[in-house]
The first five atom37 places (N, CA, C, CB, O) and aatype in JSON, in Angstrom:
{
  "aatype": [20, 20, 20, 20, 20, 20, 20, 20, 20, 20, 20, 20, 20, 20, 20, 20, 20, 20, 20, 20, 20, 20, 20, 20, 20, 20, 20, 20, 20, 20, 20, 20, 20, 20, 20, 20, 20, 20, 20, 20, 20, 20, 20, 20, 20, 20, 20, 20, 20, 20, 20, 20, 20, 20, 20, 20, 20, 20, 20, 20, 20, 20, 20, 20, 20, 20, 20, 20, 20, 20, 20, 20, 20, 20, 20, 20],
  "atom_mask": [
    [1, 1, 1, 1, 1],
    [1, 1, 1, 1, 1],
    [1, 1, 1, 1, 1],
    [1, 1, 1, 1, 1],
    [1, 1, 1, 1, 1],
    [1, 1, 1, 1, 1],
    [1, 1, 1, 1, 1],
    [1, 1, 1, 1, 1],
    [1, 1, 1, 1, 1],
    [1, 1, 1, 1, 1],
    [1, 1, 1, 1, 1],
    [1, 1, 1, 1, 1],
    [1, 1, 1, 1, 1],
    [1, 1, 1, 1, 1],
    [1, 1, 1, 1, 1],
    [1, 1, 1, 1, 1],
    [1, 1, 1, 1, 1],
    [1, 1, 1, 1, 1],
    [1, 1, 1, 1, 1],
    [1, 1, 1, 1, 1],
    [1, 1, 1, 1, 1],
    [1, 1, 1, 1, 1],
    [1, 1, 1, 1, 1],
    [1, 1, 1, 1, 1],
    [1, 1, 1, 1, 1],
    [1, 1, 1, 1, 1],
    [1, 1, 1, 1, 1],
    [1, 1, 1, 1, 1],
    [1, 1, 1, 1, 1],
    [1, 1, 1, 1, 1],
    [1, 1, 1, 1, 1],
    [1, 1, 1, 1, 1],
    [1, 1, 1, 1, 1],
    [1, 1, 1, 1, 1],
    [1, 1, 1, 1, 1],
    [1, 1, 1, 1, 1],
    [1, 1, 1, 1, 1],
    [1, 1, 1, 1, 1],
    [1, 1, 1, 1, 1],
    [1, 1, 1, 1, 1],
    [1, 1, 1, 1, 1],
    [1, 1, 1, 1, 1],
    [1, 1, 1, 1, 1],
    [1, 1, 1, 1, 1],
    [1, 1, 1, 1, 1],
    [1, 1, 1, 1, 1],
    [1, 1, 1, 1, 1],
    [1, 1, 1, 1, 1],
    [1, 1, 1, 1, 1],
    [1, 1, 1, 1, 1],
    [1, 1, 1, 1, 1],
    [1, 1, 1, 1, 1],
    [1, 1, 1, 1, 1],
    [1, 1, 1, 1, 1],
    [1, 1, 1, 1, 1],
    [1, 1, 1, 1, 1],
    [1, 1, 1, 1, 1],
    [1, 1, 1, 1, 1],
    [1, 1, 1, 1, 1],
    [1, 1, 1, 1, 1],
    [1, 1, 1, 1, 1],
    [1, 1, 1, 1, 1],
    [1, 1, 1, 1, 1],
    [1, 1, 1, 1, 1],
    [1, 1, 1, 1, 1],
    [1, 1, 1, 1, 1],
    [1, 1, 1, 1, 1],
    [1, 1, 1, 1, 1],
    [1, 1, 1, 1, 1],
    [1, 1, 1, 1, 1],
    [1, 1, 1, 1, 1],
    [1, 1, 1, 1, 1],
    [1, 1, 1, 1, 1],
    [1, 1, 1, 1, 1],
    [1, 1, 1, 1, 1],
    [1, 1, 1, 1, 1]
  ],
  "atom_positions": [
    [[124.91, -88.51, 211.23], [124.12, -87.62, 210.42], [125.0, -87.02, 209.32], [123.49, -86.52, 211.27], [126.18, -86.76, 209.53]],
    [[124.41, -86.82, 208.19], [125.1, -86.18, 207.08], [125.04, -84.66, 207.24], [124.49, -86.61, 205.73], [126.0, -83.96, 206.92]],
    [[123.9, -84.16, 207.75], [123.72, -82.72, 207.9], [122.85, -82.43, 209.11], [123.11, -82.1, 206.63], [121.88, -83.15, 209.37]],
    [[123.18, -81.38, 209.84], [122.32, -80.95, 210.94], [121.06, -80.31, 210.4], [123.07, -79.97, 211.86], [119.95, -80.73, 210.74]],
    [[121.22, -79.28, 209.56], [120.09, -78.62, 208.9], [120.4, -78.55, 207.41], [119.83, -77.19, 209.49], [121.47, -78.08, 207.0]],
    [[119.45, -79.02, 206.6], [119.55, -78.88, 205.16], [118.8, -77.61, 204.8], [118.97, -80.14, 204.4], [117.57, -77.61, 204.73]],
    [[119.53, -76.52, 204.56], [118.94, -75.22, 204.34], [118.92, -74.89, 202.85], [119.7, -74.14, 205.12], [119.92, -74.45, 202.29]],
    [[117.76, -75.12, 202.22], [117.54, -74.8, 200.8], [118.57, -75.44, 199.87], [117.56, -73.31, 200.62], [118.95, -74.84, 198.86]],
    [[119.0, -76.64, 200.2], [119.93, -77.4, 199.36], [119.29, -78.72, 198.98], [121.29, -77.63, 200.08], [118.22, -79.05, 199.5]],
    [[119.92, -79.47, 198.1], [119.43, -80.78, 197.72], [120.47, -81.83, 198.08], [119.11, -80.83, 196.2], [121.64, -81.71, 197.74]],
    [[120.01, -82.86, 198.78], [120.85, -84.02, 199.08], [120.34, -85.15, 198.19], [120.8, -84.42, 200.63], [119.16, -85.51, 198.24]],
    [[121.23, -85.71, 197.37], [120.83, -86.72, 196.38], [121.67, -87.98, 196.55], [120.99, -86.16, 194.94], [122.89, -87.92, 196.76]],
    [[120.99, -89.13, 196.46], [121.64, -90.45, 196.46], [122.67, -90.59, 197.57], [122.31, -90.7, 195.12], [123.85, -90.85, 197.32]],
    [[122.2, -90.4, 198.78], [123.07, -90.48, 199.94], [122.59, -91.6, 200.85], [123.1, -89.13, 200.7], [121.38, -91.78, 201.05]],
    [[123.51, -92.36, 201.4], [123.2, -93.48, 202.27], [123.94, -93.3, 203.59], [123.56, -94.84, 201.61], [125.12, -92.93, 203.6]],
    [[123.26, -93.58, 204.68], [123.89, -93.54, 206.01], [123.56, -94.85, 206.71], [123.4, -92.31, 206.86], [122.4, -95.25, 206.79]],
    [[124.59, -95.52, 207.21], [124.43, -96.76, 207.96], [125.18, -96.59, 209.27], [124.94, -98.01, 207.15], [126.33, -96.14, 209.27]],
    [[124.56, -96.94, 210.38], [125.25, -96.86, 211.66], [124.38, -96.36, 212.78], [126.44, -95.99, 211.53], [123.21, -96.73, 212.88]],
    [[124.95, -95.52, 213.63], [124.25, -95.01, 214.8], [124.33, -93.49, 214.85], [124.84, -95.61, 216.08], [125.32, -92.89, 214.45]],
    [[123.26, -92.89, 215.35], [123.25, -91.46, 215.66], [122.87, -91.37, 217.13], [122.24, -90.64, 214.73], [121.75, -91.72, 217.52]],
    [[123.8, -90.9, 217.94], [123.56, -90.8, 219.38], [123.73, -89.35, 219.81], [124.52, -91.72, 220.17], [124.61, -88.64, 219.32]],
    [[122.88, -88.93, 220.72], [122.96, -87.56, 221.22], [122.63, -87.55, 222.7], [122.01, -86.61, 220.44], [122.21, -88.56, 223.26]],
    [[122.84, -86.41, 223.32], [122.43, -86.32, 224.71], [120.92, -86.07, 224.76], [123.21, -85.18, 225.46], [120.35, -85.61, 223.77]],
    [[120.26, -86.35, 225.88], [118.8, -86.25, 225.96], [118.23, -84.86, 225.68], [118.37, -86.68, 227.31], [117.05, -84.75, 225.37]],
    [[119.03, -83.8, 225.78], [118.51, -82.46, 225.53], [118.61, -82.05, 224.05], [119.24, -81.45, 226.39], [118.24, -80.93, 223.7]],
    [[119.11, -82.93, 223.2], [119.23, -82.64, 221.77], [117.88, -82.76, 221.09], [120.25, -83.57, 221.1], [116.99, -83.46, 221.57]],
    [[117.73, -82.07, 219.96], [116.49, -82.18, 219.21], [116.78, -82.08, 217.71], [115.5, -81.09, 219.65], [117.84, -81.64, 217.29]],
    [[115.78, -82.52, 216.91], [115.88, -82.59, 215.45], [117.03, -83.49, 215.03], [116.06, -81.19, 214.87], [117.99, -83.05, 214.39]],
    [[116.93, -84.75, 215.39], [117.95, -85.74, 215.04], [117.38, -86.7, 214.0], [118.43, -86.51, 216.29], [116.29, -87.24, 214.18]],
    [[118.11, -86.92, 212.95], [117.71, -87.88, 211.94], [118.88, -88.73, 211.53], [117.11, -87.19, 210.73], [120.04, -88.34, 211.71]],
    [[118.59, -89.89, 210.98], [119.66, -90.75, 210.52], [120.47, -90.1, 209.41], [119.09, -92.05, 210.04], [121.68, -90.33, 209.3]],
    [[119.82, -89.3, 208.59], [120.49, -88.63, 207.48], [120.59, -87.12, 207.72], [119.75, -88.91, 206.17], [121.66, -86.53, 207.57]],
    [[119.48, -86.5, 208.1], [119.43, -85.05, 208.29], [118.61, -84.74, 209.53], [118.83, -84.34, 207.05], [117.56, -85.35, 209.75]],
    [[119.09, -83.81, 210.33], [118.33, -83.39, 211.51], [117.07, -82.63, 211.13], [119.19, -82.55, 212.41], [116.0, -82.94, 211.65]],
    [[117.18, -81.65, 210.25], [116.02, -80.86, 209.81], [116.17, -80.51, 208.33], [115.87, -79.57, 210.66], [117.23, -80.07, 207.89]],
    [[115.09, -80.71, 207.58], [115.02, -80.29, 206.18], [114.16, -79.04, 206.15], [114.43, -81.44, 205.24], [112.98, -79.08, 206.49]],
    [[114.75, -77.91, 205.74], [114.04, -76.63, 205.75], [113.2, -76.45, 204.5], [115.02, -75.48, 205.89], [113.32, -77.22, 203.54]],
    [[112.34, -75.43, 204.5], [111.56, -75.08, 203.32], [112.5, -74.82, 202.16], [110.66, -73.85, 203.57], [113.54, -74.17, 202.33]],
    [[112.16, -75.32, 200.99], [113.0, -75.12, 199.82], [114.12, -76.13, 199.68], [113.56, -73.76, 199.84], [114.87, -76.08, 198.71]],
    [[114.27, -77.03, 200.64], [115.32, -78.05, 200.6], [114.71, -79.39, 200.19], [116.04, -78.17, 201.97], [113.51, -79.61, 200.36]],
    [[115.54, -80.28, 199.66], [115.08, -81.59, 199.18], [116.05, -82.68, 199.6], [114.91, -81.58, 197.66], [117.26, -82.49, 199.59]],
    [[115.49, -83.82, 199.96], [116.25, -85.05, 200.12], [115.68, -86.01, 199.1], [116.18, -85.63, 201.6], [114.49, -86.34, 199.16]],
    [[116.5, -86.48, 198.16], [116.03, -87.29, 197.05], [116.86, -88.57, 196.91], [116.06, -86.49, 195.75], [118.08, -88.54, 197.03]],
    [[116.16, -89.68, 196.65], [116.81, -90.96, 196.39], [117.85, -91.32, 197.45], [117.47, -90.94, 195.03], [118.94, -91.79, 197.12]],
    [[117.5, -91.11, 198.71], [118.43, -91.36, 199.82], [117.77, -92.26, 200.85], [118.87, -90.03, 200.48], [116.55, -92.34, 200.94]],
    [[118.6, -92.95, 201.63], [118.04, -93.79, 202.68], [119.02, -93.92, 203.83], [117.68, -95.17, 202.14], [120.21, -93.61, 203.71]],
    [[118.47, -94.39, 204.97], [119.28, -94.56, 206.16], [118.9, -95.87, 206.85], [119.1, -93.37, 207.13], [117.72, -96.21, 206.96]],
    [[119.9, -96.59, 207.29], [119.73, -97.8, 208.1], [120.48, -97.53, 209.4], [120.25, -99.12, 207.36], [121.64, -97.91, 209.54]],
    [[119.8, -96.87, 210.33], [120.46, -96.37, 211.54], [119.65, -96.62, 212.79], [120.73, -94.89, 211.4], [118.44, -96.88, 212.73]],
    [[120.33, -96.55, 213.91], [119.68, -96.48, 215.22], [119.85, -95.05, 215.69], [120.3, -97.53, 216.24], [120.97, -94.57, 215.84]],
    [[118.73, -94.36, 215.94], [118.78, -92.99, 216.45], [118.33, -93.04, 217.9], [117.87, -92.02, 215.6], [117.26, -93.56, 218.21]],
    [[119.15, -92.49, 218.79], [118.8, -92.58, 220.2], [118.9, -91.23, 220.89], [119.7, -93.58, 220.91], [119.73, -90.39, 220.56]],
    [[118.01, -91.05, 221.86], [117.91, -89.86, 222.69], [117.42, -88.65, 221.89], [119.26, -89.55, 223.33], [117.4, -88.67, 220.66]],
    [[117.02, -87.62, 222.61], [116.59, -86.38, 221.98], [115.11, -86.34, 221.65], [117.38, -86.15, 220.75], [114.38, -87.31, 221.85]],
    [[114.68, -85.19, 221.13], [113.31, -84.95, 220.71], [113.28, -84.71, 219.21], [112.69, -83.75, 221.47], [114.28, -84.29, 218.62]],
    [[112.13, -84.98, 218.59], [111.97, -84.85, 217.14], [113.03, -85.68, 216.42], [112.07, -83.37, 216.71], [113.86, -85.14, 215.69]],
    [[112.98, -86.98, 216.64], [113.95, -87.87, 216.01], [113.27, -88.72, 214.95], [114.63, -88.76, 217.06], [112.09, -89.03, 215.05]],
    [[114.03, -89.1, 213.94], [113.5, -89.95, 212.9], [114.61, -90.75, 212.24], [112.76, -89.14, 211.86], [115.77, -90.36, 212.3]],
    [[114.26, -91.85, 211.64], [115.26, -92.7, 211.0], [115.94, -92.04, 209.81], [114.62, -93.97, 210.55], [117.13, -92.25, 209.59]],
    [[115.2, -91.23, 209.05], [115.75, -90.53, 207.9], [115.92, -89.04, 208.21], [114.85, -90.72, 206.67], [117.01, -88.49, 208.03]],
    [[114.86, -88.4, 208.67], [114.85, -86.96, 208.95], [114.19, -86.73, 210.29], [114.13, -86.16, 207.83], [113.14, -87.31, 210.58]],
    [[114.79, -85.88, 211.11], [114.2, -85.57, 212.41], [112.97, -84.68, 212.29], [115.21, -84.91, 213.3], [111.95, -84.94, 212.93]],
    [[113.05, -83.63, 211.47], [111.93, -82.7, 211.27], [111.97, -82.25, 209.81], [112.01, -81.47, 212.25], [113.03, -81.89, 209.3]],
    [[110.81, -82.26, 209.16], [110.76, -81.96, 207.73], [109.81, -80.81, 207.42], [110.34, -83.19, 206.96], [108.62, -80.86, 207.75]],
    [[110.35, -79.78, 206.77], [109.54, -78.7, 206.21], [109.72, -78.65, 204.69], [109.93, -77.34, 206.84], [109.06, -77.88, 204.0]],
    [[110.61, -79.49, 204.18], [110.94, -79.46, 202.76], [110.29, -80.6, 202.0], [112.43, -79.51, 202.58], [109.12, -80.91, 202.2]],
    [[111.07, -81.22, 201.12], [110.54, -82.24, 200.22], [111.4, -83.5, 200.31], [110.49, -81.72, 198.77], [112.63, -83.43, 200.22]],
    [[110.74, -84.63, 200.5], [111.38, -85.95, 200.44], [110.85, -86.63, 199.2], [111.1, -86.82, 201.74], [109.64, -86.74, 199.02]],
    [[111.75, -87.09, 198.33], [111.28, -87.66, 197.07], [112.16, -88.8, 196.6], [111.21, -86.58, 196.0], [113.25, -89.04, 197.12]],
    [[111.65, -89.48, 195.59], [112.44, -90.5, 194.92], [112.26, -91.89, 195.47], [113.87, -90.15, 194.99], [111.32, -92.16, 196.22]],
    [[113.16, -92.73, 195.09], [113.15, -94.12, 195.52], [114.37, -94.36, 196.38], [113.13, -95.08, 194.3], [115.48, -94.08, 195.92]],
    [[114.26, -94.85, 197.6], [113.03, -95.25, 198.22], [112.08, -94.11, 198.59], [113.34, -96.02, 199.4], [110.91, -94.33, 198.27]],
    [[112.32, -92.89, 199.23], [113.2, -92.75, 200.38], [112.64, -93.51, 201.57], [113.38, -91.26, 200.74], [111.44, -93.49, 201.82]],
    [[113.48, -94.18, 202.29], [113.02, -94.98, 203.42], [114.02, -94.93, 204.56], [112.78, -96.42, 203.0], [115.19, -94.58, 204.37]],
    [[113.55, -95.28, 205.71], [114.42, -95.53, 206.85], [114.18, -96.97, 207.25], [114.15, -94.52, 208.06], [113.03, -97.39, 207.4]],
    [[115.24, -97.73, 207.42], [115.1, -99.16, 207.73], [115.14, -99.39, 209.2], [116.18, -99.98, 207.04], [115.03, -100.53, 209.66]]
  ]
}
């Protein structure tokens, strides 16, 4: 992961390739960011990852309250 919580910041043109592993009691796990908060943005970024274990997991973002924009954004 690049960030656990993106708190009112912008992540731009970031790529993550690999694995994100956690213990089963973990939550908000994403290939790039665990949680995007209100007022935060992930733009023109992507992840090609395997995310394993935990709750609220996603290939790009585990939990989103902010804005995902640009090209792609995708999780492969």
